[in-house]
C-alpha positions in Angstrom: 194.9 155.1 105.2 195.9 158.0 103.0 192.8 160.6 101.9 192.8 159.2 98.4 192.0 155.2 99.0 189.4 157.2 102.2 188.2 158.7 99.6 187.6 155.9 97.0 186.0 153.4 100.4 183.9 156.0 100.9 182.6 156.8 97.2 182.3 152.6 97.1 180.8 152.3 100.2 177.4 155.4 98.8 177.5 152.9 95.5 176.6 150.6 97.6 174.0 152.0 99.4 172.6 153.6 96.1 172.2 150.4 94.9 170.6 148.3 97.2 167.9 151.3 97.7 167.5 151.2 94.2 166.5 147.4 94.0 164.6 147.5 97.9 162.5 149.9 95.6 161.8 148.2 92.6 160.5 144.7 95.1 159.3 146.8 97.8 155.4 146.3 96.4 156.4 142.5 96.1 158.3 142.3 99.4 155.7 144.0 101.1 152.8 141.3 100.6 153.8 138.0 101.3 152.0 136.4 99.4 151.8 137.7 95.9 150.2 135.7 92.8 151.8 133.3 90.6 152.3 134.7 87.2 151.7 131.4 85.4 148.3 130.1 87.4 147.5 132.7 90.0 148.4 130.7 93.2 148.9 132.5 96.4 153.2 132.7 97.0 155.7 133.8 99.2 157.9 136.6 96.8 161.1 134.7 96.8 163.0 136.9 93.7 160.9 135.0 90.7 157.3 135.4 89.8 156.3 131.8 89.7 155.6 129.3 92.3 157.6 126.4 90.4 159.6 126.2 87.2 156.5 123.9 85.7 154.7 127.1 85.6 157.7 129.0 84.5 157.6 126.2 81.4 154.2 126.8 80.9 154.6 130.3 80.4 157.6 130.3 78.4 155.8 127.6 76.1 153.7 130.3 74.6 150.7 130.0 76.6 148.6 133.2 78.2 150.0 134.4 82.0 146.7 134.2 84.9 145.7 137.6 83.9 145.0 137.1 80.2 143.7 134.0 81.2 140.9 135.6 84.0 140.5 137.9 80.9 139.0 135.7 78.8 137.1 133.9 81.0 135.1 137.0 81.2 134.9 136.9 78.0 132.6 134.3 77.4 130.0 134.4 80.1 129.7 130.6 80.8 126.1 132.0 83.6 123.5 132.1 80.8 122.9 128.9 78.1 124.1 128.7 74.2 122.1 129.5 71.8 121.3 127.9 68.7 122.2 131.5 65.9 121.9 129.6 62.0 118.7 127.8 60.7 115.0 128.2 60.4 113.1 129.8 63.1 112.2 126.4 65.9 115.5 124.5 64.4 116.7 122.2 67.1 120.2 121.0 67.2 120.5 117.3 67.6 124.0 117.9 69.7 124.8 121.8 70.9 128.2 122.5 72.8 128.2 122.9 76.0 130.3 125.7 77.9 132.5 124.4 80.1 132.6 124.4 83.9 135.7 125.4 85.8 136.8 123.6 88.6 139.5 124.0 91.8 142.4 122.4 88.8 141.3 122.5 85.5 137.9 122.0 83.9 134.6 119.9 84.3 134.4 117.6 80.4 132.7 114.2 79.8 135.2 111.3 79.3 135.8 110.7 74.9 134.9 106.8 76.2 131.9 106.3 78.9 130.7 110.2 78.8 131.2 110.4 82.6 132.1 113.9 83.7 135.7 114.7 85.1 137.3 117.3 86.1 140.4 117.6 83.2 143.9 119.2 83.9 143.8 119.0 79.4 143.3 115.0 79.6 140.4 113.6 77.3 139.5 110.6 79.1 138.8 109.6 82.6 141.2 107.2 83.6 143.8 104.9 82.0 141.2 101.9 81.4 138.9 104.9 79.2 142.1 106.0 77.6 143.4 102.5 76.4 139.4 101.1 75.5 139.3 104.8 73.3 142.2 104.1 71.7 141.0 100.4 70.8 137.4 101.7 69.6 139.4 104.3 67.9 141.6 101.5 65.9 138.9 99.2 65.1 136.9 102.6 63.3 140.1 102.6 61.5 140.5 99.2 60.7 136.8 99.1 59.9 136.9 102.1 57.1 139.8 100.6 55.4 138.3 97.7 54.5 134.2 99.5 54.0 132.4 98.7 56.8 130.3 101.8 58.3 130.5 103.1 61.8 126.3 102.8 63.4 125.6 106.2 64.4 124.7 105.9 67.9 121.2 107.5 68.7 121.4 110.9 71.2 119.5 112.1 73.8 117.3 115.0 72.5 117.5 117.1 76.2 121.0 117.0 76.4 122.6 115.3 73.6 124.9 112.3 75.2 124.3 109.3 73.8 121.7 107.0 74.5 123.5 103.5 76.7 121.8 100.2 75.4 121.5 99.3 79.0 120.8 101.0 81.8 120.2 99.1 85.7 120.7 96.0 84.5 118.3 96.4 81.9 118.2 96.3 77.7 117.3 100.4 76.8 114.1 100.2 74.0 114.9 101.3 70.4 113.4 103.9 69.6 114.3 106.3 73.8 114.9 109.7 72.9 116.5 110.5 76.4 119.8 108.7 77.9 117.8 109.1 81.7 115.0 109.5 84.0 115.8 113.3 84.1 116.7 114.4 80.7 113.2 112.5 80.4 111.8 114.6 83.2 113.6 118.3 82.1 111.7 117.8 78.4 108.0 116.9 80.0 108.0 119.9 82.0 109.3 121.8 79.1 106.9 120.7 76.7 104.5 121.3 80.0 105.5 125.3 79.9 105.2 125.6 76.1 101.6 124.0 75.9 
């Protein structure tokens, strides 16, 4: 081996070692910590050259959705520990149906089903089951047909305490026409509030 080829090989070896050290320095903070966080969902992952735990998380972020840290900042911005306050209307005004802050669950958010009004954990769906979704779509189709014909849909009475729709039947008995609350717990809460106010 000549001196020229030997010096080229040495230079190449030095360059390769320098590149390896530079790459190791860039990723050392992630490689030292075997459990990094997914950039999209925040789940603990072992770093393997990607900051996402799955292809789905990568696609979700690439679609323009916020990162996990941005979601956390938004969550801190909206303090759900305090109840909603009425900020418009005359003093003492009571809104018939105030919006409620959504509670976060392990996978999604707890919301009321659009069809049966039961609370469930949603990952973006409006109904708790396929059957409820089918009933909801059928009901919306019926309302559209009734609107075309000119028939007005009767407004369902809502609970004065929580704002939920008062059911027609409860425990096998028809609910009386002038009922103000959807359930006994709502009635008891309202009675306690009246007692405190008096």
